[in-house]
C-alpha positions in Angstrom: 53.2 11.4 -124.0 55.1 8.5 -122.3 53.1 5.4 -121.0 55.6 4.6 -118.3 54.5 5.1 -114.7 55.8 8.0 -112.7 58.4 7.1 -110.2 57.8 8.1 -106.5 60.8 9.6 -105.0 62.2 8.1 -101.9 61.4 11.2 -99.9 57.7 11.0 -100.8 57.6 7.3 -100.0 59.0 7.9 -96.6 56.5 10.7 -96.0 53.7 8.4 -97.0 54.9 5.6 -94.7 55.1 8.0 -91.8 51.5 9.2 -92.4 50.2 5.6 -92.7 52.0 4.5 -89.5 50.8 7.6 -87.7 47.2 6.9 -88.7 47.6 3.2 -87.6 49.1 4.4 -84.3 46.2 6.8 -83.7 43.7 4.0 -84.5 45.4 1.6 -82.2 45.7 4.2 -79.4 42.0 5.0 -79.9 41.1 1.3 -79.8 43.2 0.9 -76.6 41.6 4.0 -75.1 38.1 2.7 -75.9 39.0 -0.8 -74.7 40.3 0.5 -71.5 37.3 2.8 -71.0 34.8 0.1 -71.8 36.4 -2.8 -70.0 38.7 -1.4 -67.4 37.7 -1.6 -63.8 36.0 1.3 -62.2 37.2 2.7 -58.9 36.1 0.8 -55.7 34.1 2.9 -53.3 34.2 2.6 -49.6 31.3 3.3 -47.3 31.3 6.4 -45.2 30.1 4.9 -41.9 28.4 6.4 -39.0 27.7 4.5 -35.7 28.3 4.7 -32.0 31.0 2.4 -30.5 28.6 1.5 -27.7 24.9 2.0 -26.7 24.2 2.8 -23.1 21.1 3.5 -21.1 20.6 5.4 -17.8 21.8 3.7 -14.6 19.2 2.0 -12.4 18.1 3.8 -9.3 16.9 1.2 -6.8 14.5 2.1 -4.0 16.1 0.5 -1.0 14.4 0.5 2.4 16.1 2.5 5.1 16.2 -0.4 7.6 17.3 -4.1 7.7 18.9 -5.8 4.8 17.8 -6.3 1.2 18.8 -7.9 -2.0 17.4 -8.2 -5.5 18.5 -10.2 -8.5 17.6 -11.1 -12.0 19.5 -14.5 -12.1 19.4 -14.8 -15.9 20.9 -11.4 -16.5 24.6 -10.9 -15.9 25.4 -8.1 -13.4 21.7 -7.6 -12.4 22.2 -8.5 -8.7 22.3 -5.8 -6.0 22.6 -5.8 -2.2 21.9 -3.2 0.4 22.2 -3.0 4.2 23.8 -5.6 6.4 25.6 -8.6 4.9 25.5 -10.4 8.3 23.5 -13.5 9.1 20.1 -12.3 10.5 17.1 -14.1 11.9 14.7 -15.1 9.0 11.7 -16.3 10.9 9.3 -18.4 8.8 11.4 -17.9 5.6 13.2 -20.9 7.2 10.4 -23.0 5.9 11.7 -22.7 2.3 14.8 -24.5 3.5 12.7 -27.1 5.4 10.8 -27.8 2.2 13.9 -28.2 0.2 15.6 -30.5 2.7 12.4 -32.6 3.2 12.2 -33.1 -0.6 15.9 -34.0 -0.6 15.0 -37.0 1.6 11.6 -37.6 0.2 11.6 -36.5 -3.5 8.4 -36.2 -5.4 8.6 -37.7 -8.9 7.3 -35.7 -11.8 3.6 -35.0 -11.9 2.8 -36.9 -8.7 1.7 -35.6 -5.3 4.2 -37.7 -3.4 3.7 -40.4 -0.8 0.8 -40.3 1.7 1.5 -39.0 5.3 -0.8 -40.3 8.0 -1.3 -37.9 10.9 -1.7 -39.2 14.5 -2.3 -37.8 18.0 1.4 -37.0 18.1 0.9 -34.4 15.3 -2.1 -33.0 17.2 0.1 -32.6 20.3 2.6 -30.7 18.1 -0.2 -28.4 17.0 -1.2 -27.7 20.5 2.4 -26.9 21.6 2.7 -24.5 18.6 -0.5 -22.7 19.7 0.9 -22.5 23.3 4.2 -21.0 22.0 2.3 -18.4 20.0 3.5 -19.7 16.6 1.5 -19.8 13.4 -0.4 -23.0 12.7 -3.0 -24.9 10.7 -5.4 -27.5 12.0 -4.5 -31.2 12.0 -6.8 -34.1 12.7 -5.6 -37.5 14.0 -6.5 -40.3 11.6 -6.5 -38.1 8.5 -4.0 -38.2 5.7 -2.3 -35.8 3.2 0.0 -36.3 0.3 3.5 -34.9 0.8 2.6 -32.0 -1.5 -0.5 -31.2 0.5 1.5 -31.2 3.7 4.1 -28.9 2.1 1.3 -26.6 1.1 0.0 -26.6 4.7 3.4 -25.5 5.9 4.1 -22.9 3.2 0.8 -21.1 2.5 -0.4 -20.3 6.1 3.1 -20.7 7.4 2.1 -23.5 9.8 4.8 -24.3 12.3 3.2 -27.5 13.3 3.3 -28.9 9.7 7.0 -27.9 9.5 7.7 -29.9 12.6 5.5 -32.9 11.5 7.2 -32.9 8.0 10.7 -32.9 9.6 9.8 -35.8 11.9 8.2 -37.7 9.0 11.2 -37.3 6.7 14.1 -37.6 9.2 12.7 -39.3 12.3 13.1 -36.3 14.7 13.6 -32.5 14.6 17.2 -33.0 15.9 18.0 -35.3 13.0 16.4 -32.9 10.6 18.4 -29.9 11.9 21.6 -31.8 11.5 20.7 -32.9 8.0 19.6 -29.4 7.1 22.8 -27.8 8.2 24.8 -30.4 6.2 22.7 -29.7 3.2 23.3 -25.9 3.6 27.0 -26.5 3.8 27.0 -28.7 0.7 25.2 -26.0 -1.2 27.8 -23.4 0.0 25.2 -21.3 1.9 27.8 -20.4 4.4 25.8 -17.6 6.1 22.8 -19.8 6.8 22.1 -22.0 9.8 19.0 -23.7 11.2 18.1 -24.5 14.8 14.5 -25.6 14.1 12.4 -26.5 11.0 9.9 -23.7 11.6 12.0 -20.6 12.2 10.4 -19.6 15.5 13.8 -19.9 17.1 15.9 -16.8 16.4 18.9 -19.0 15.9 17.7 -19.8 12.4 19.6 -17.2 10.4 20.6 -16.4 6.8 22.1 -13.6 4.7 20.3 -11.9 1.8 22.9 -13.3 -0.6 22.2 -16.9 0.6 18.4 -16.2 0.4 18.7 -15.2 -3.3 20.3 -18.7 -3.9 17.7 -20.5 -1.8 14.9 -18.7 -3.6 16.3 -19.8 -7.0 16.2 -23.4 -5.8 12.6 -23.1 -4.7 11.7 -21.7 -8.1 13.6 -24.5 -9.9 11.6 -27.2 -8.0 8.2 -27.7 -9.9 6.5 -28.8 -6.7 7.5 -25.9 -4.6 7.1 -23.3 -7.3 3.6 -24.4 -7.9 2.8 -24.2 -4.2 4.2 -20.8 -3.4 2.3 -19.2 -6.3 -1.1 -20.2 -5.0 -3.3 -17.7 -3.2 -5.2 -20.4 -1.3 -5.8 -24.1 -1.0 -8.2 -26.4 0.6 -6.5 -29.3 2.5 -7.7 -32.5 4.2 -8.0 -31.9 7.9 -6.8 -28.3 7.6 -9.6 -26.9 5.5 -9.2 -23.7 3.5 -5.8 -21.9 3.9 -4.7 -18.6 2.5 -1.2 -17.6 1.5 0.3 -15.2 3.9 2.1 -13.5 1.0 -0.7 -11.0 0.1 1.5 -9.4 -2.6 0.9 -12.2 -5.0 0.0 -10.8 -8.4 1.5 -7.4 -7.9 3.9 -6.7 -10.8 4.1 -10.4 -11.5 5.0 -11.5 -7.9 4.5 -15.3 -7.7 6.1 -16.3 -4.4 7.9 -17.1 -2.2 7.7 -16.9 1.6 6.9 -14.5 4.4 8.4 -14.5 7.9 7.7 -12.6 11.1 9.1 -12.8 14.7 10.1 -10.1 17.2 13.7 -10.8 16.6 13.5 -11.0 12.7 11.0 -8.3 12.2 8.9 -8.7 9.0 10.6 -10.5 6.2 9.8 -11.6 2.6 11.7 -13.8 0.2 9.9 -13.0 -3.1 9.9 -13.8 -6.8 8.4 -12.1 -9.7 8.3 -12.3 -13.5 8.4 -8.7 -14.7 7.7 -7.4 -18.2 10.4 -5.6 -20.0 9.1 -4.6 -23.4 8.0 -7.8 -25.1 10.3 -9.9 -22.8 9.8 -11.4 -19.3 12.6 -11.2 -16.7 12.7 -13.5 -13.6 13.5 -11.6 -10.4 14.2 -12.9 -6.9 14.5 -10.6 -3.9 14.8 -10.6 -0.1 13.8 -7.9 2.4 14.5 -8.5 6.0 13.8 -6.6 9.2 10.8 -4.4 8.4 9.3 -2.8 11.4 5.7 -3.6 10.4 3.9 -5.6 7.7 2.8 -2.3 6.1 6.5 -1.2 5.9 7.4 -4.6 4.4 4.7 -4.5 1.7 5.6 -0.9 0.8 9.3 -1.6 0.6 8.9 -4.7 -1.5 6.6 -2.9 -4.0 9.0 0.1 -4.3 12.1 -2.1 -4.7 10.4 -4.3 -7.4 9.1 -1.3 -9.3 12.5 0.3 -9.3 14.1 -2.9 -10.4 11.7 -3.1 -13.3 12.5 0.5 -14.2 16.2 -0.4 -14.3 15.7 -2.8 -17.2 15.5 -1.6 -20.8 14.5 -3.4 -24.0 16.9 -1.9 -26.5 16.5 -2.3 -30.2 20.2 -2.0 -31.1 19.3 -2.3 -34.8 16.0 -1.9 -36.7 15.1 -2.8 -40.2 16.1 0.1 -42.5 18.3 1.8 -39.9 21.1 3.7 -41.7 24.7 3.0 -40.8 26.5 4.8 -43.6 26.5 5.9 -47.2 28.2 4.8 -50.5 28.9 7.8 -52.8 30.7 6.9 -56.1 32.9 9.3 -58.1 30.2 9.1 -60.9 27.5 10.4 -58.6 25.7 7.2 -57.6 24.6 7.1 -54.0 23.0 4.5 -51.7 22.5 4.4 -48.0 23.9 1.4 -46.0 21.0 -0.1 -44.0 20.3 -2.9 -41.6 18.2 -5.8 -42.8 17.0 -7.0 -39.4 16.0 -5.9 -35.9 18.3 -7.0 -33.0 17.0 -6.5 -29.5 18.5 -6.9 -26.1 17.3 -6.8 -22.5 19.7 -4.5 -20.8 20.2 -4.0 -17.1 21.0 -0.5 -15.9 23.8 1.2 -17.8 25.5 -1.9 -19.1 26.8 -0.9 -22.5 26.1 -2.7 -25.8 29.3 -2.8 -27.8 29.0 -2.1 -31.5 31.4 -3.3 -34.2 30.9 -2.8 -37.9 32.5 -4.2 -41.1 31.8 -3.1 -44.7 33.4 -3.9 -48.0 34.2 -1.6 -51.0 31.9 -1.8 -54.0 32.1 -0.8 -57.7 28.4 -1.2 -58.3 25.6 -3.2 -56.8 21.8 -3.7 -56.6 19.3 -2.8 -53.9 19.5 -5.5 -51.2 23.0 -6.6 -51.9 24.7 -7.4 -48.6 27.9 -5.4 -48.3 28.7 -5.6 -44.6 27.5 -6.4 -41.1 27.1 -4.8 -37.6 27.8 -6.9 -34.5 26.4 -6.1 -31.1 27.8 -7.6 -27.9 26.3 -7.5 -24.4 27.8 -9.4 -21.5 29.7 -11.7 -24.0 26.6 -12.5 -26.0 26.4 -11.3 -29.6 23.9 -10.6 -32.3 24.7 -9.7 -35.9 22.6 -7.8 -38.4 23.5 -7.8 -42.1 24.0 -4.4 -43.9 22.7 -4.0 -47.4 22.4 -1.3 -50.2 19.2 0.7 -49.9 19.1 1.2 -53.6 21.0 0.4 -56.8 24.5 1.6 -57.4 24.8 1.4 -61.2 27.9 1.1 -63.4 29.1 4.6 -64.4 28.3 4.1 -68.1 30.2 4.8 -71.3 30.0 8.6 -71.1 31.7 8.8 -67.7 34.2 6.1 -68.6 35.3 8.0 -71.7 35.5 11.3 -69.8 37.4 9.9 -66.9 40.1 7.5 -68.2 42.3 8.4 -65.3 39.7 7.3 -62.7 39.6 3.8 -64.0 41.2 1.2 -61.8 41.9 3.7 -59.1 
């Protein structure tokens, strides 16, 4: 037997090289497959969203009286102002005294927290009282030699609607009623109350007129003044020389009514400029209204009650979004699912059928954990927005090795 090694033919050598390289190729391809499956990106999943483009409530149905002229407004709520009946300037009777009070305070302002200067009453004021009684106007007693603070005198004018105190205050602040009337009409012009004009400080003269639109603005000024707003909300007061005086506005307290001023003459009928703070869900809404020309006091009280209740019914507290409210779903190709939910409550006070606009943005995900923020929903009402974040309601796990190995074509899609 020969000890020399057997020579491998070139053909066999080539075949062996082919087998080796093929095995290496298979191993490399397998490694690349495994590497791609293990480390390649999984498909991004978009949320399937579901939401309304806007949220709307039923339209308000206001209970307007069938006579005179009326208006009602929520000054802090865009669009919540409505008018009914005549838009002409009408006699306003003792509602005039709200303007008198504002114009007197314009000349004799009361600094914060004080009662204002002292007013000494004389026989001249007693004579005014007697003339008012003779004219059939409303009045409150006055005693020569007594004094009141300015706030007390304003109270005597506004609560019992005393014409004599309106005239005495005008004379005290401006020197005479003629000078007061001139100043008042200049003040009204400056404030752009173009439908309002005074001929006297007490409103007994039917030439003192206004519109319901102007009265809404005047009522807002009364409420903005801390002295006057505190006076008109009182049911009664005891005053030096005048004694106990009740507020002629007997609706105080009904549905949050806290002012403002009554009026009554043959020409004006029965009138009320009123204010209220009404409850809308957990919120409070300020309302100012005016009703002019009621045939009787009973008609006036019934009309104001009905109008205010219908105004309240026209407001809605709307929870546009609540915690956990679902806005869509993520469903991955490997079977993981999670709802898309709001993380907060967003509420609006809505007047009538004013729509809340809804806009939503989300991002695609590959995986995520419960609570991860993946989008937001924005609500817009009258130009004001609130935004709630949207999050995963539960985990969206990675697909895992088994799905990766079985779905190489789905990676990176």
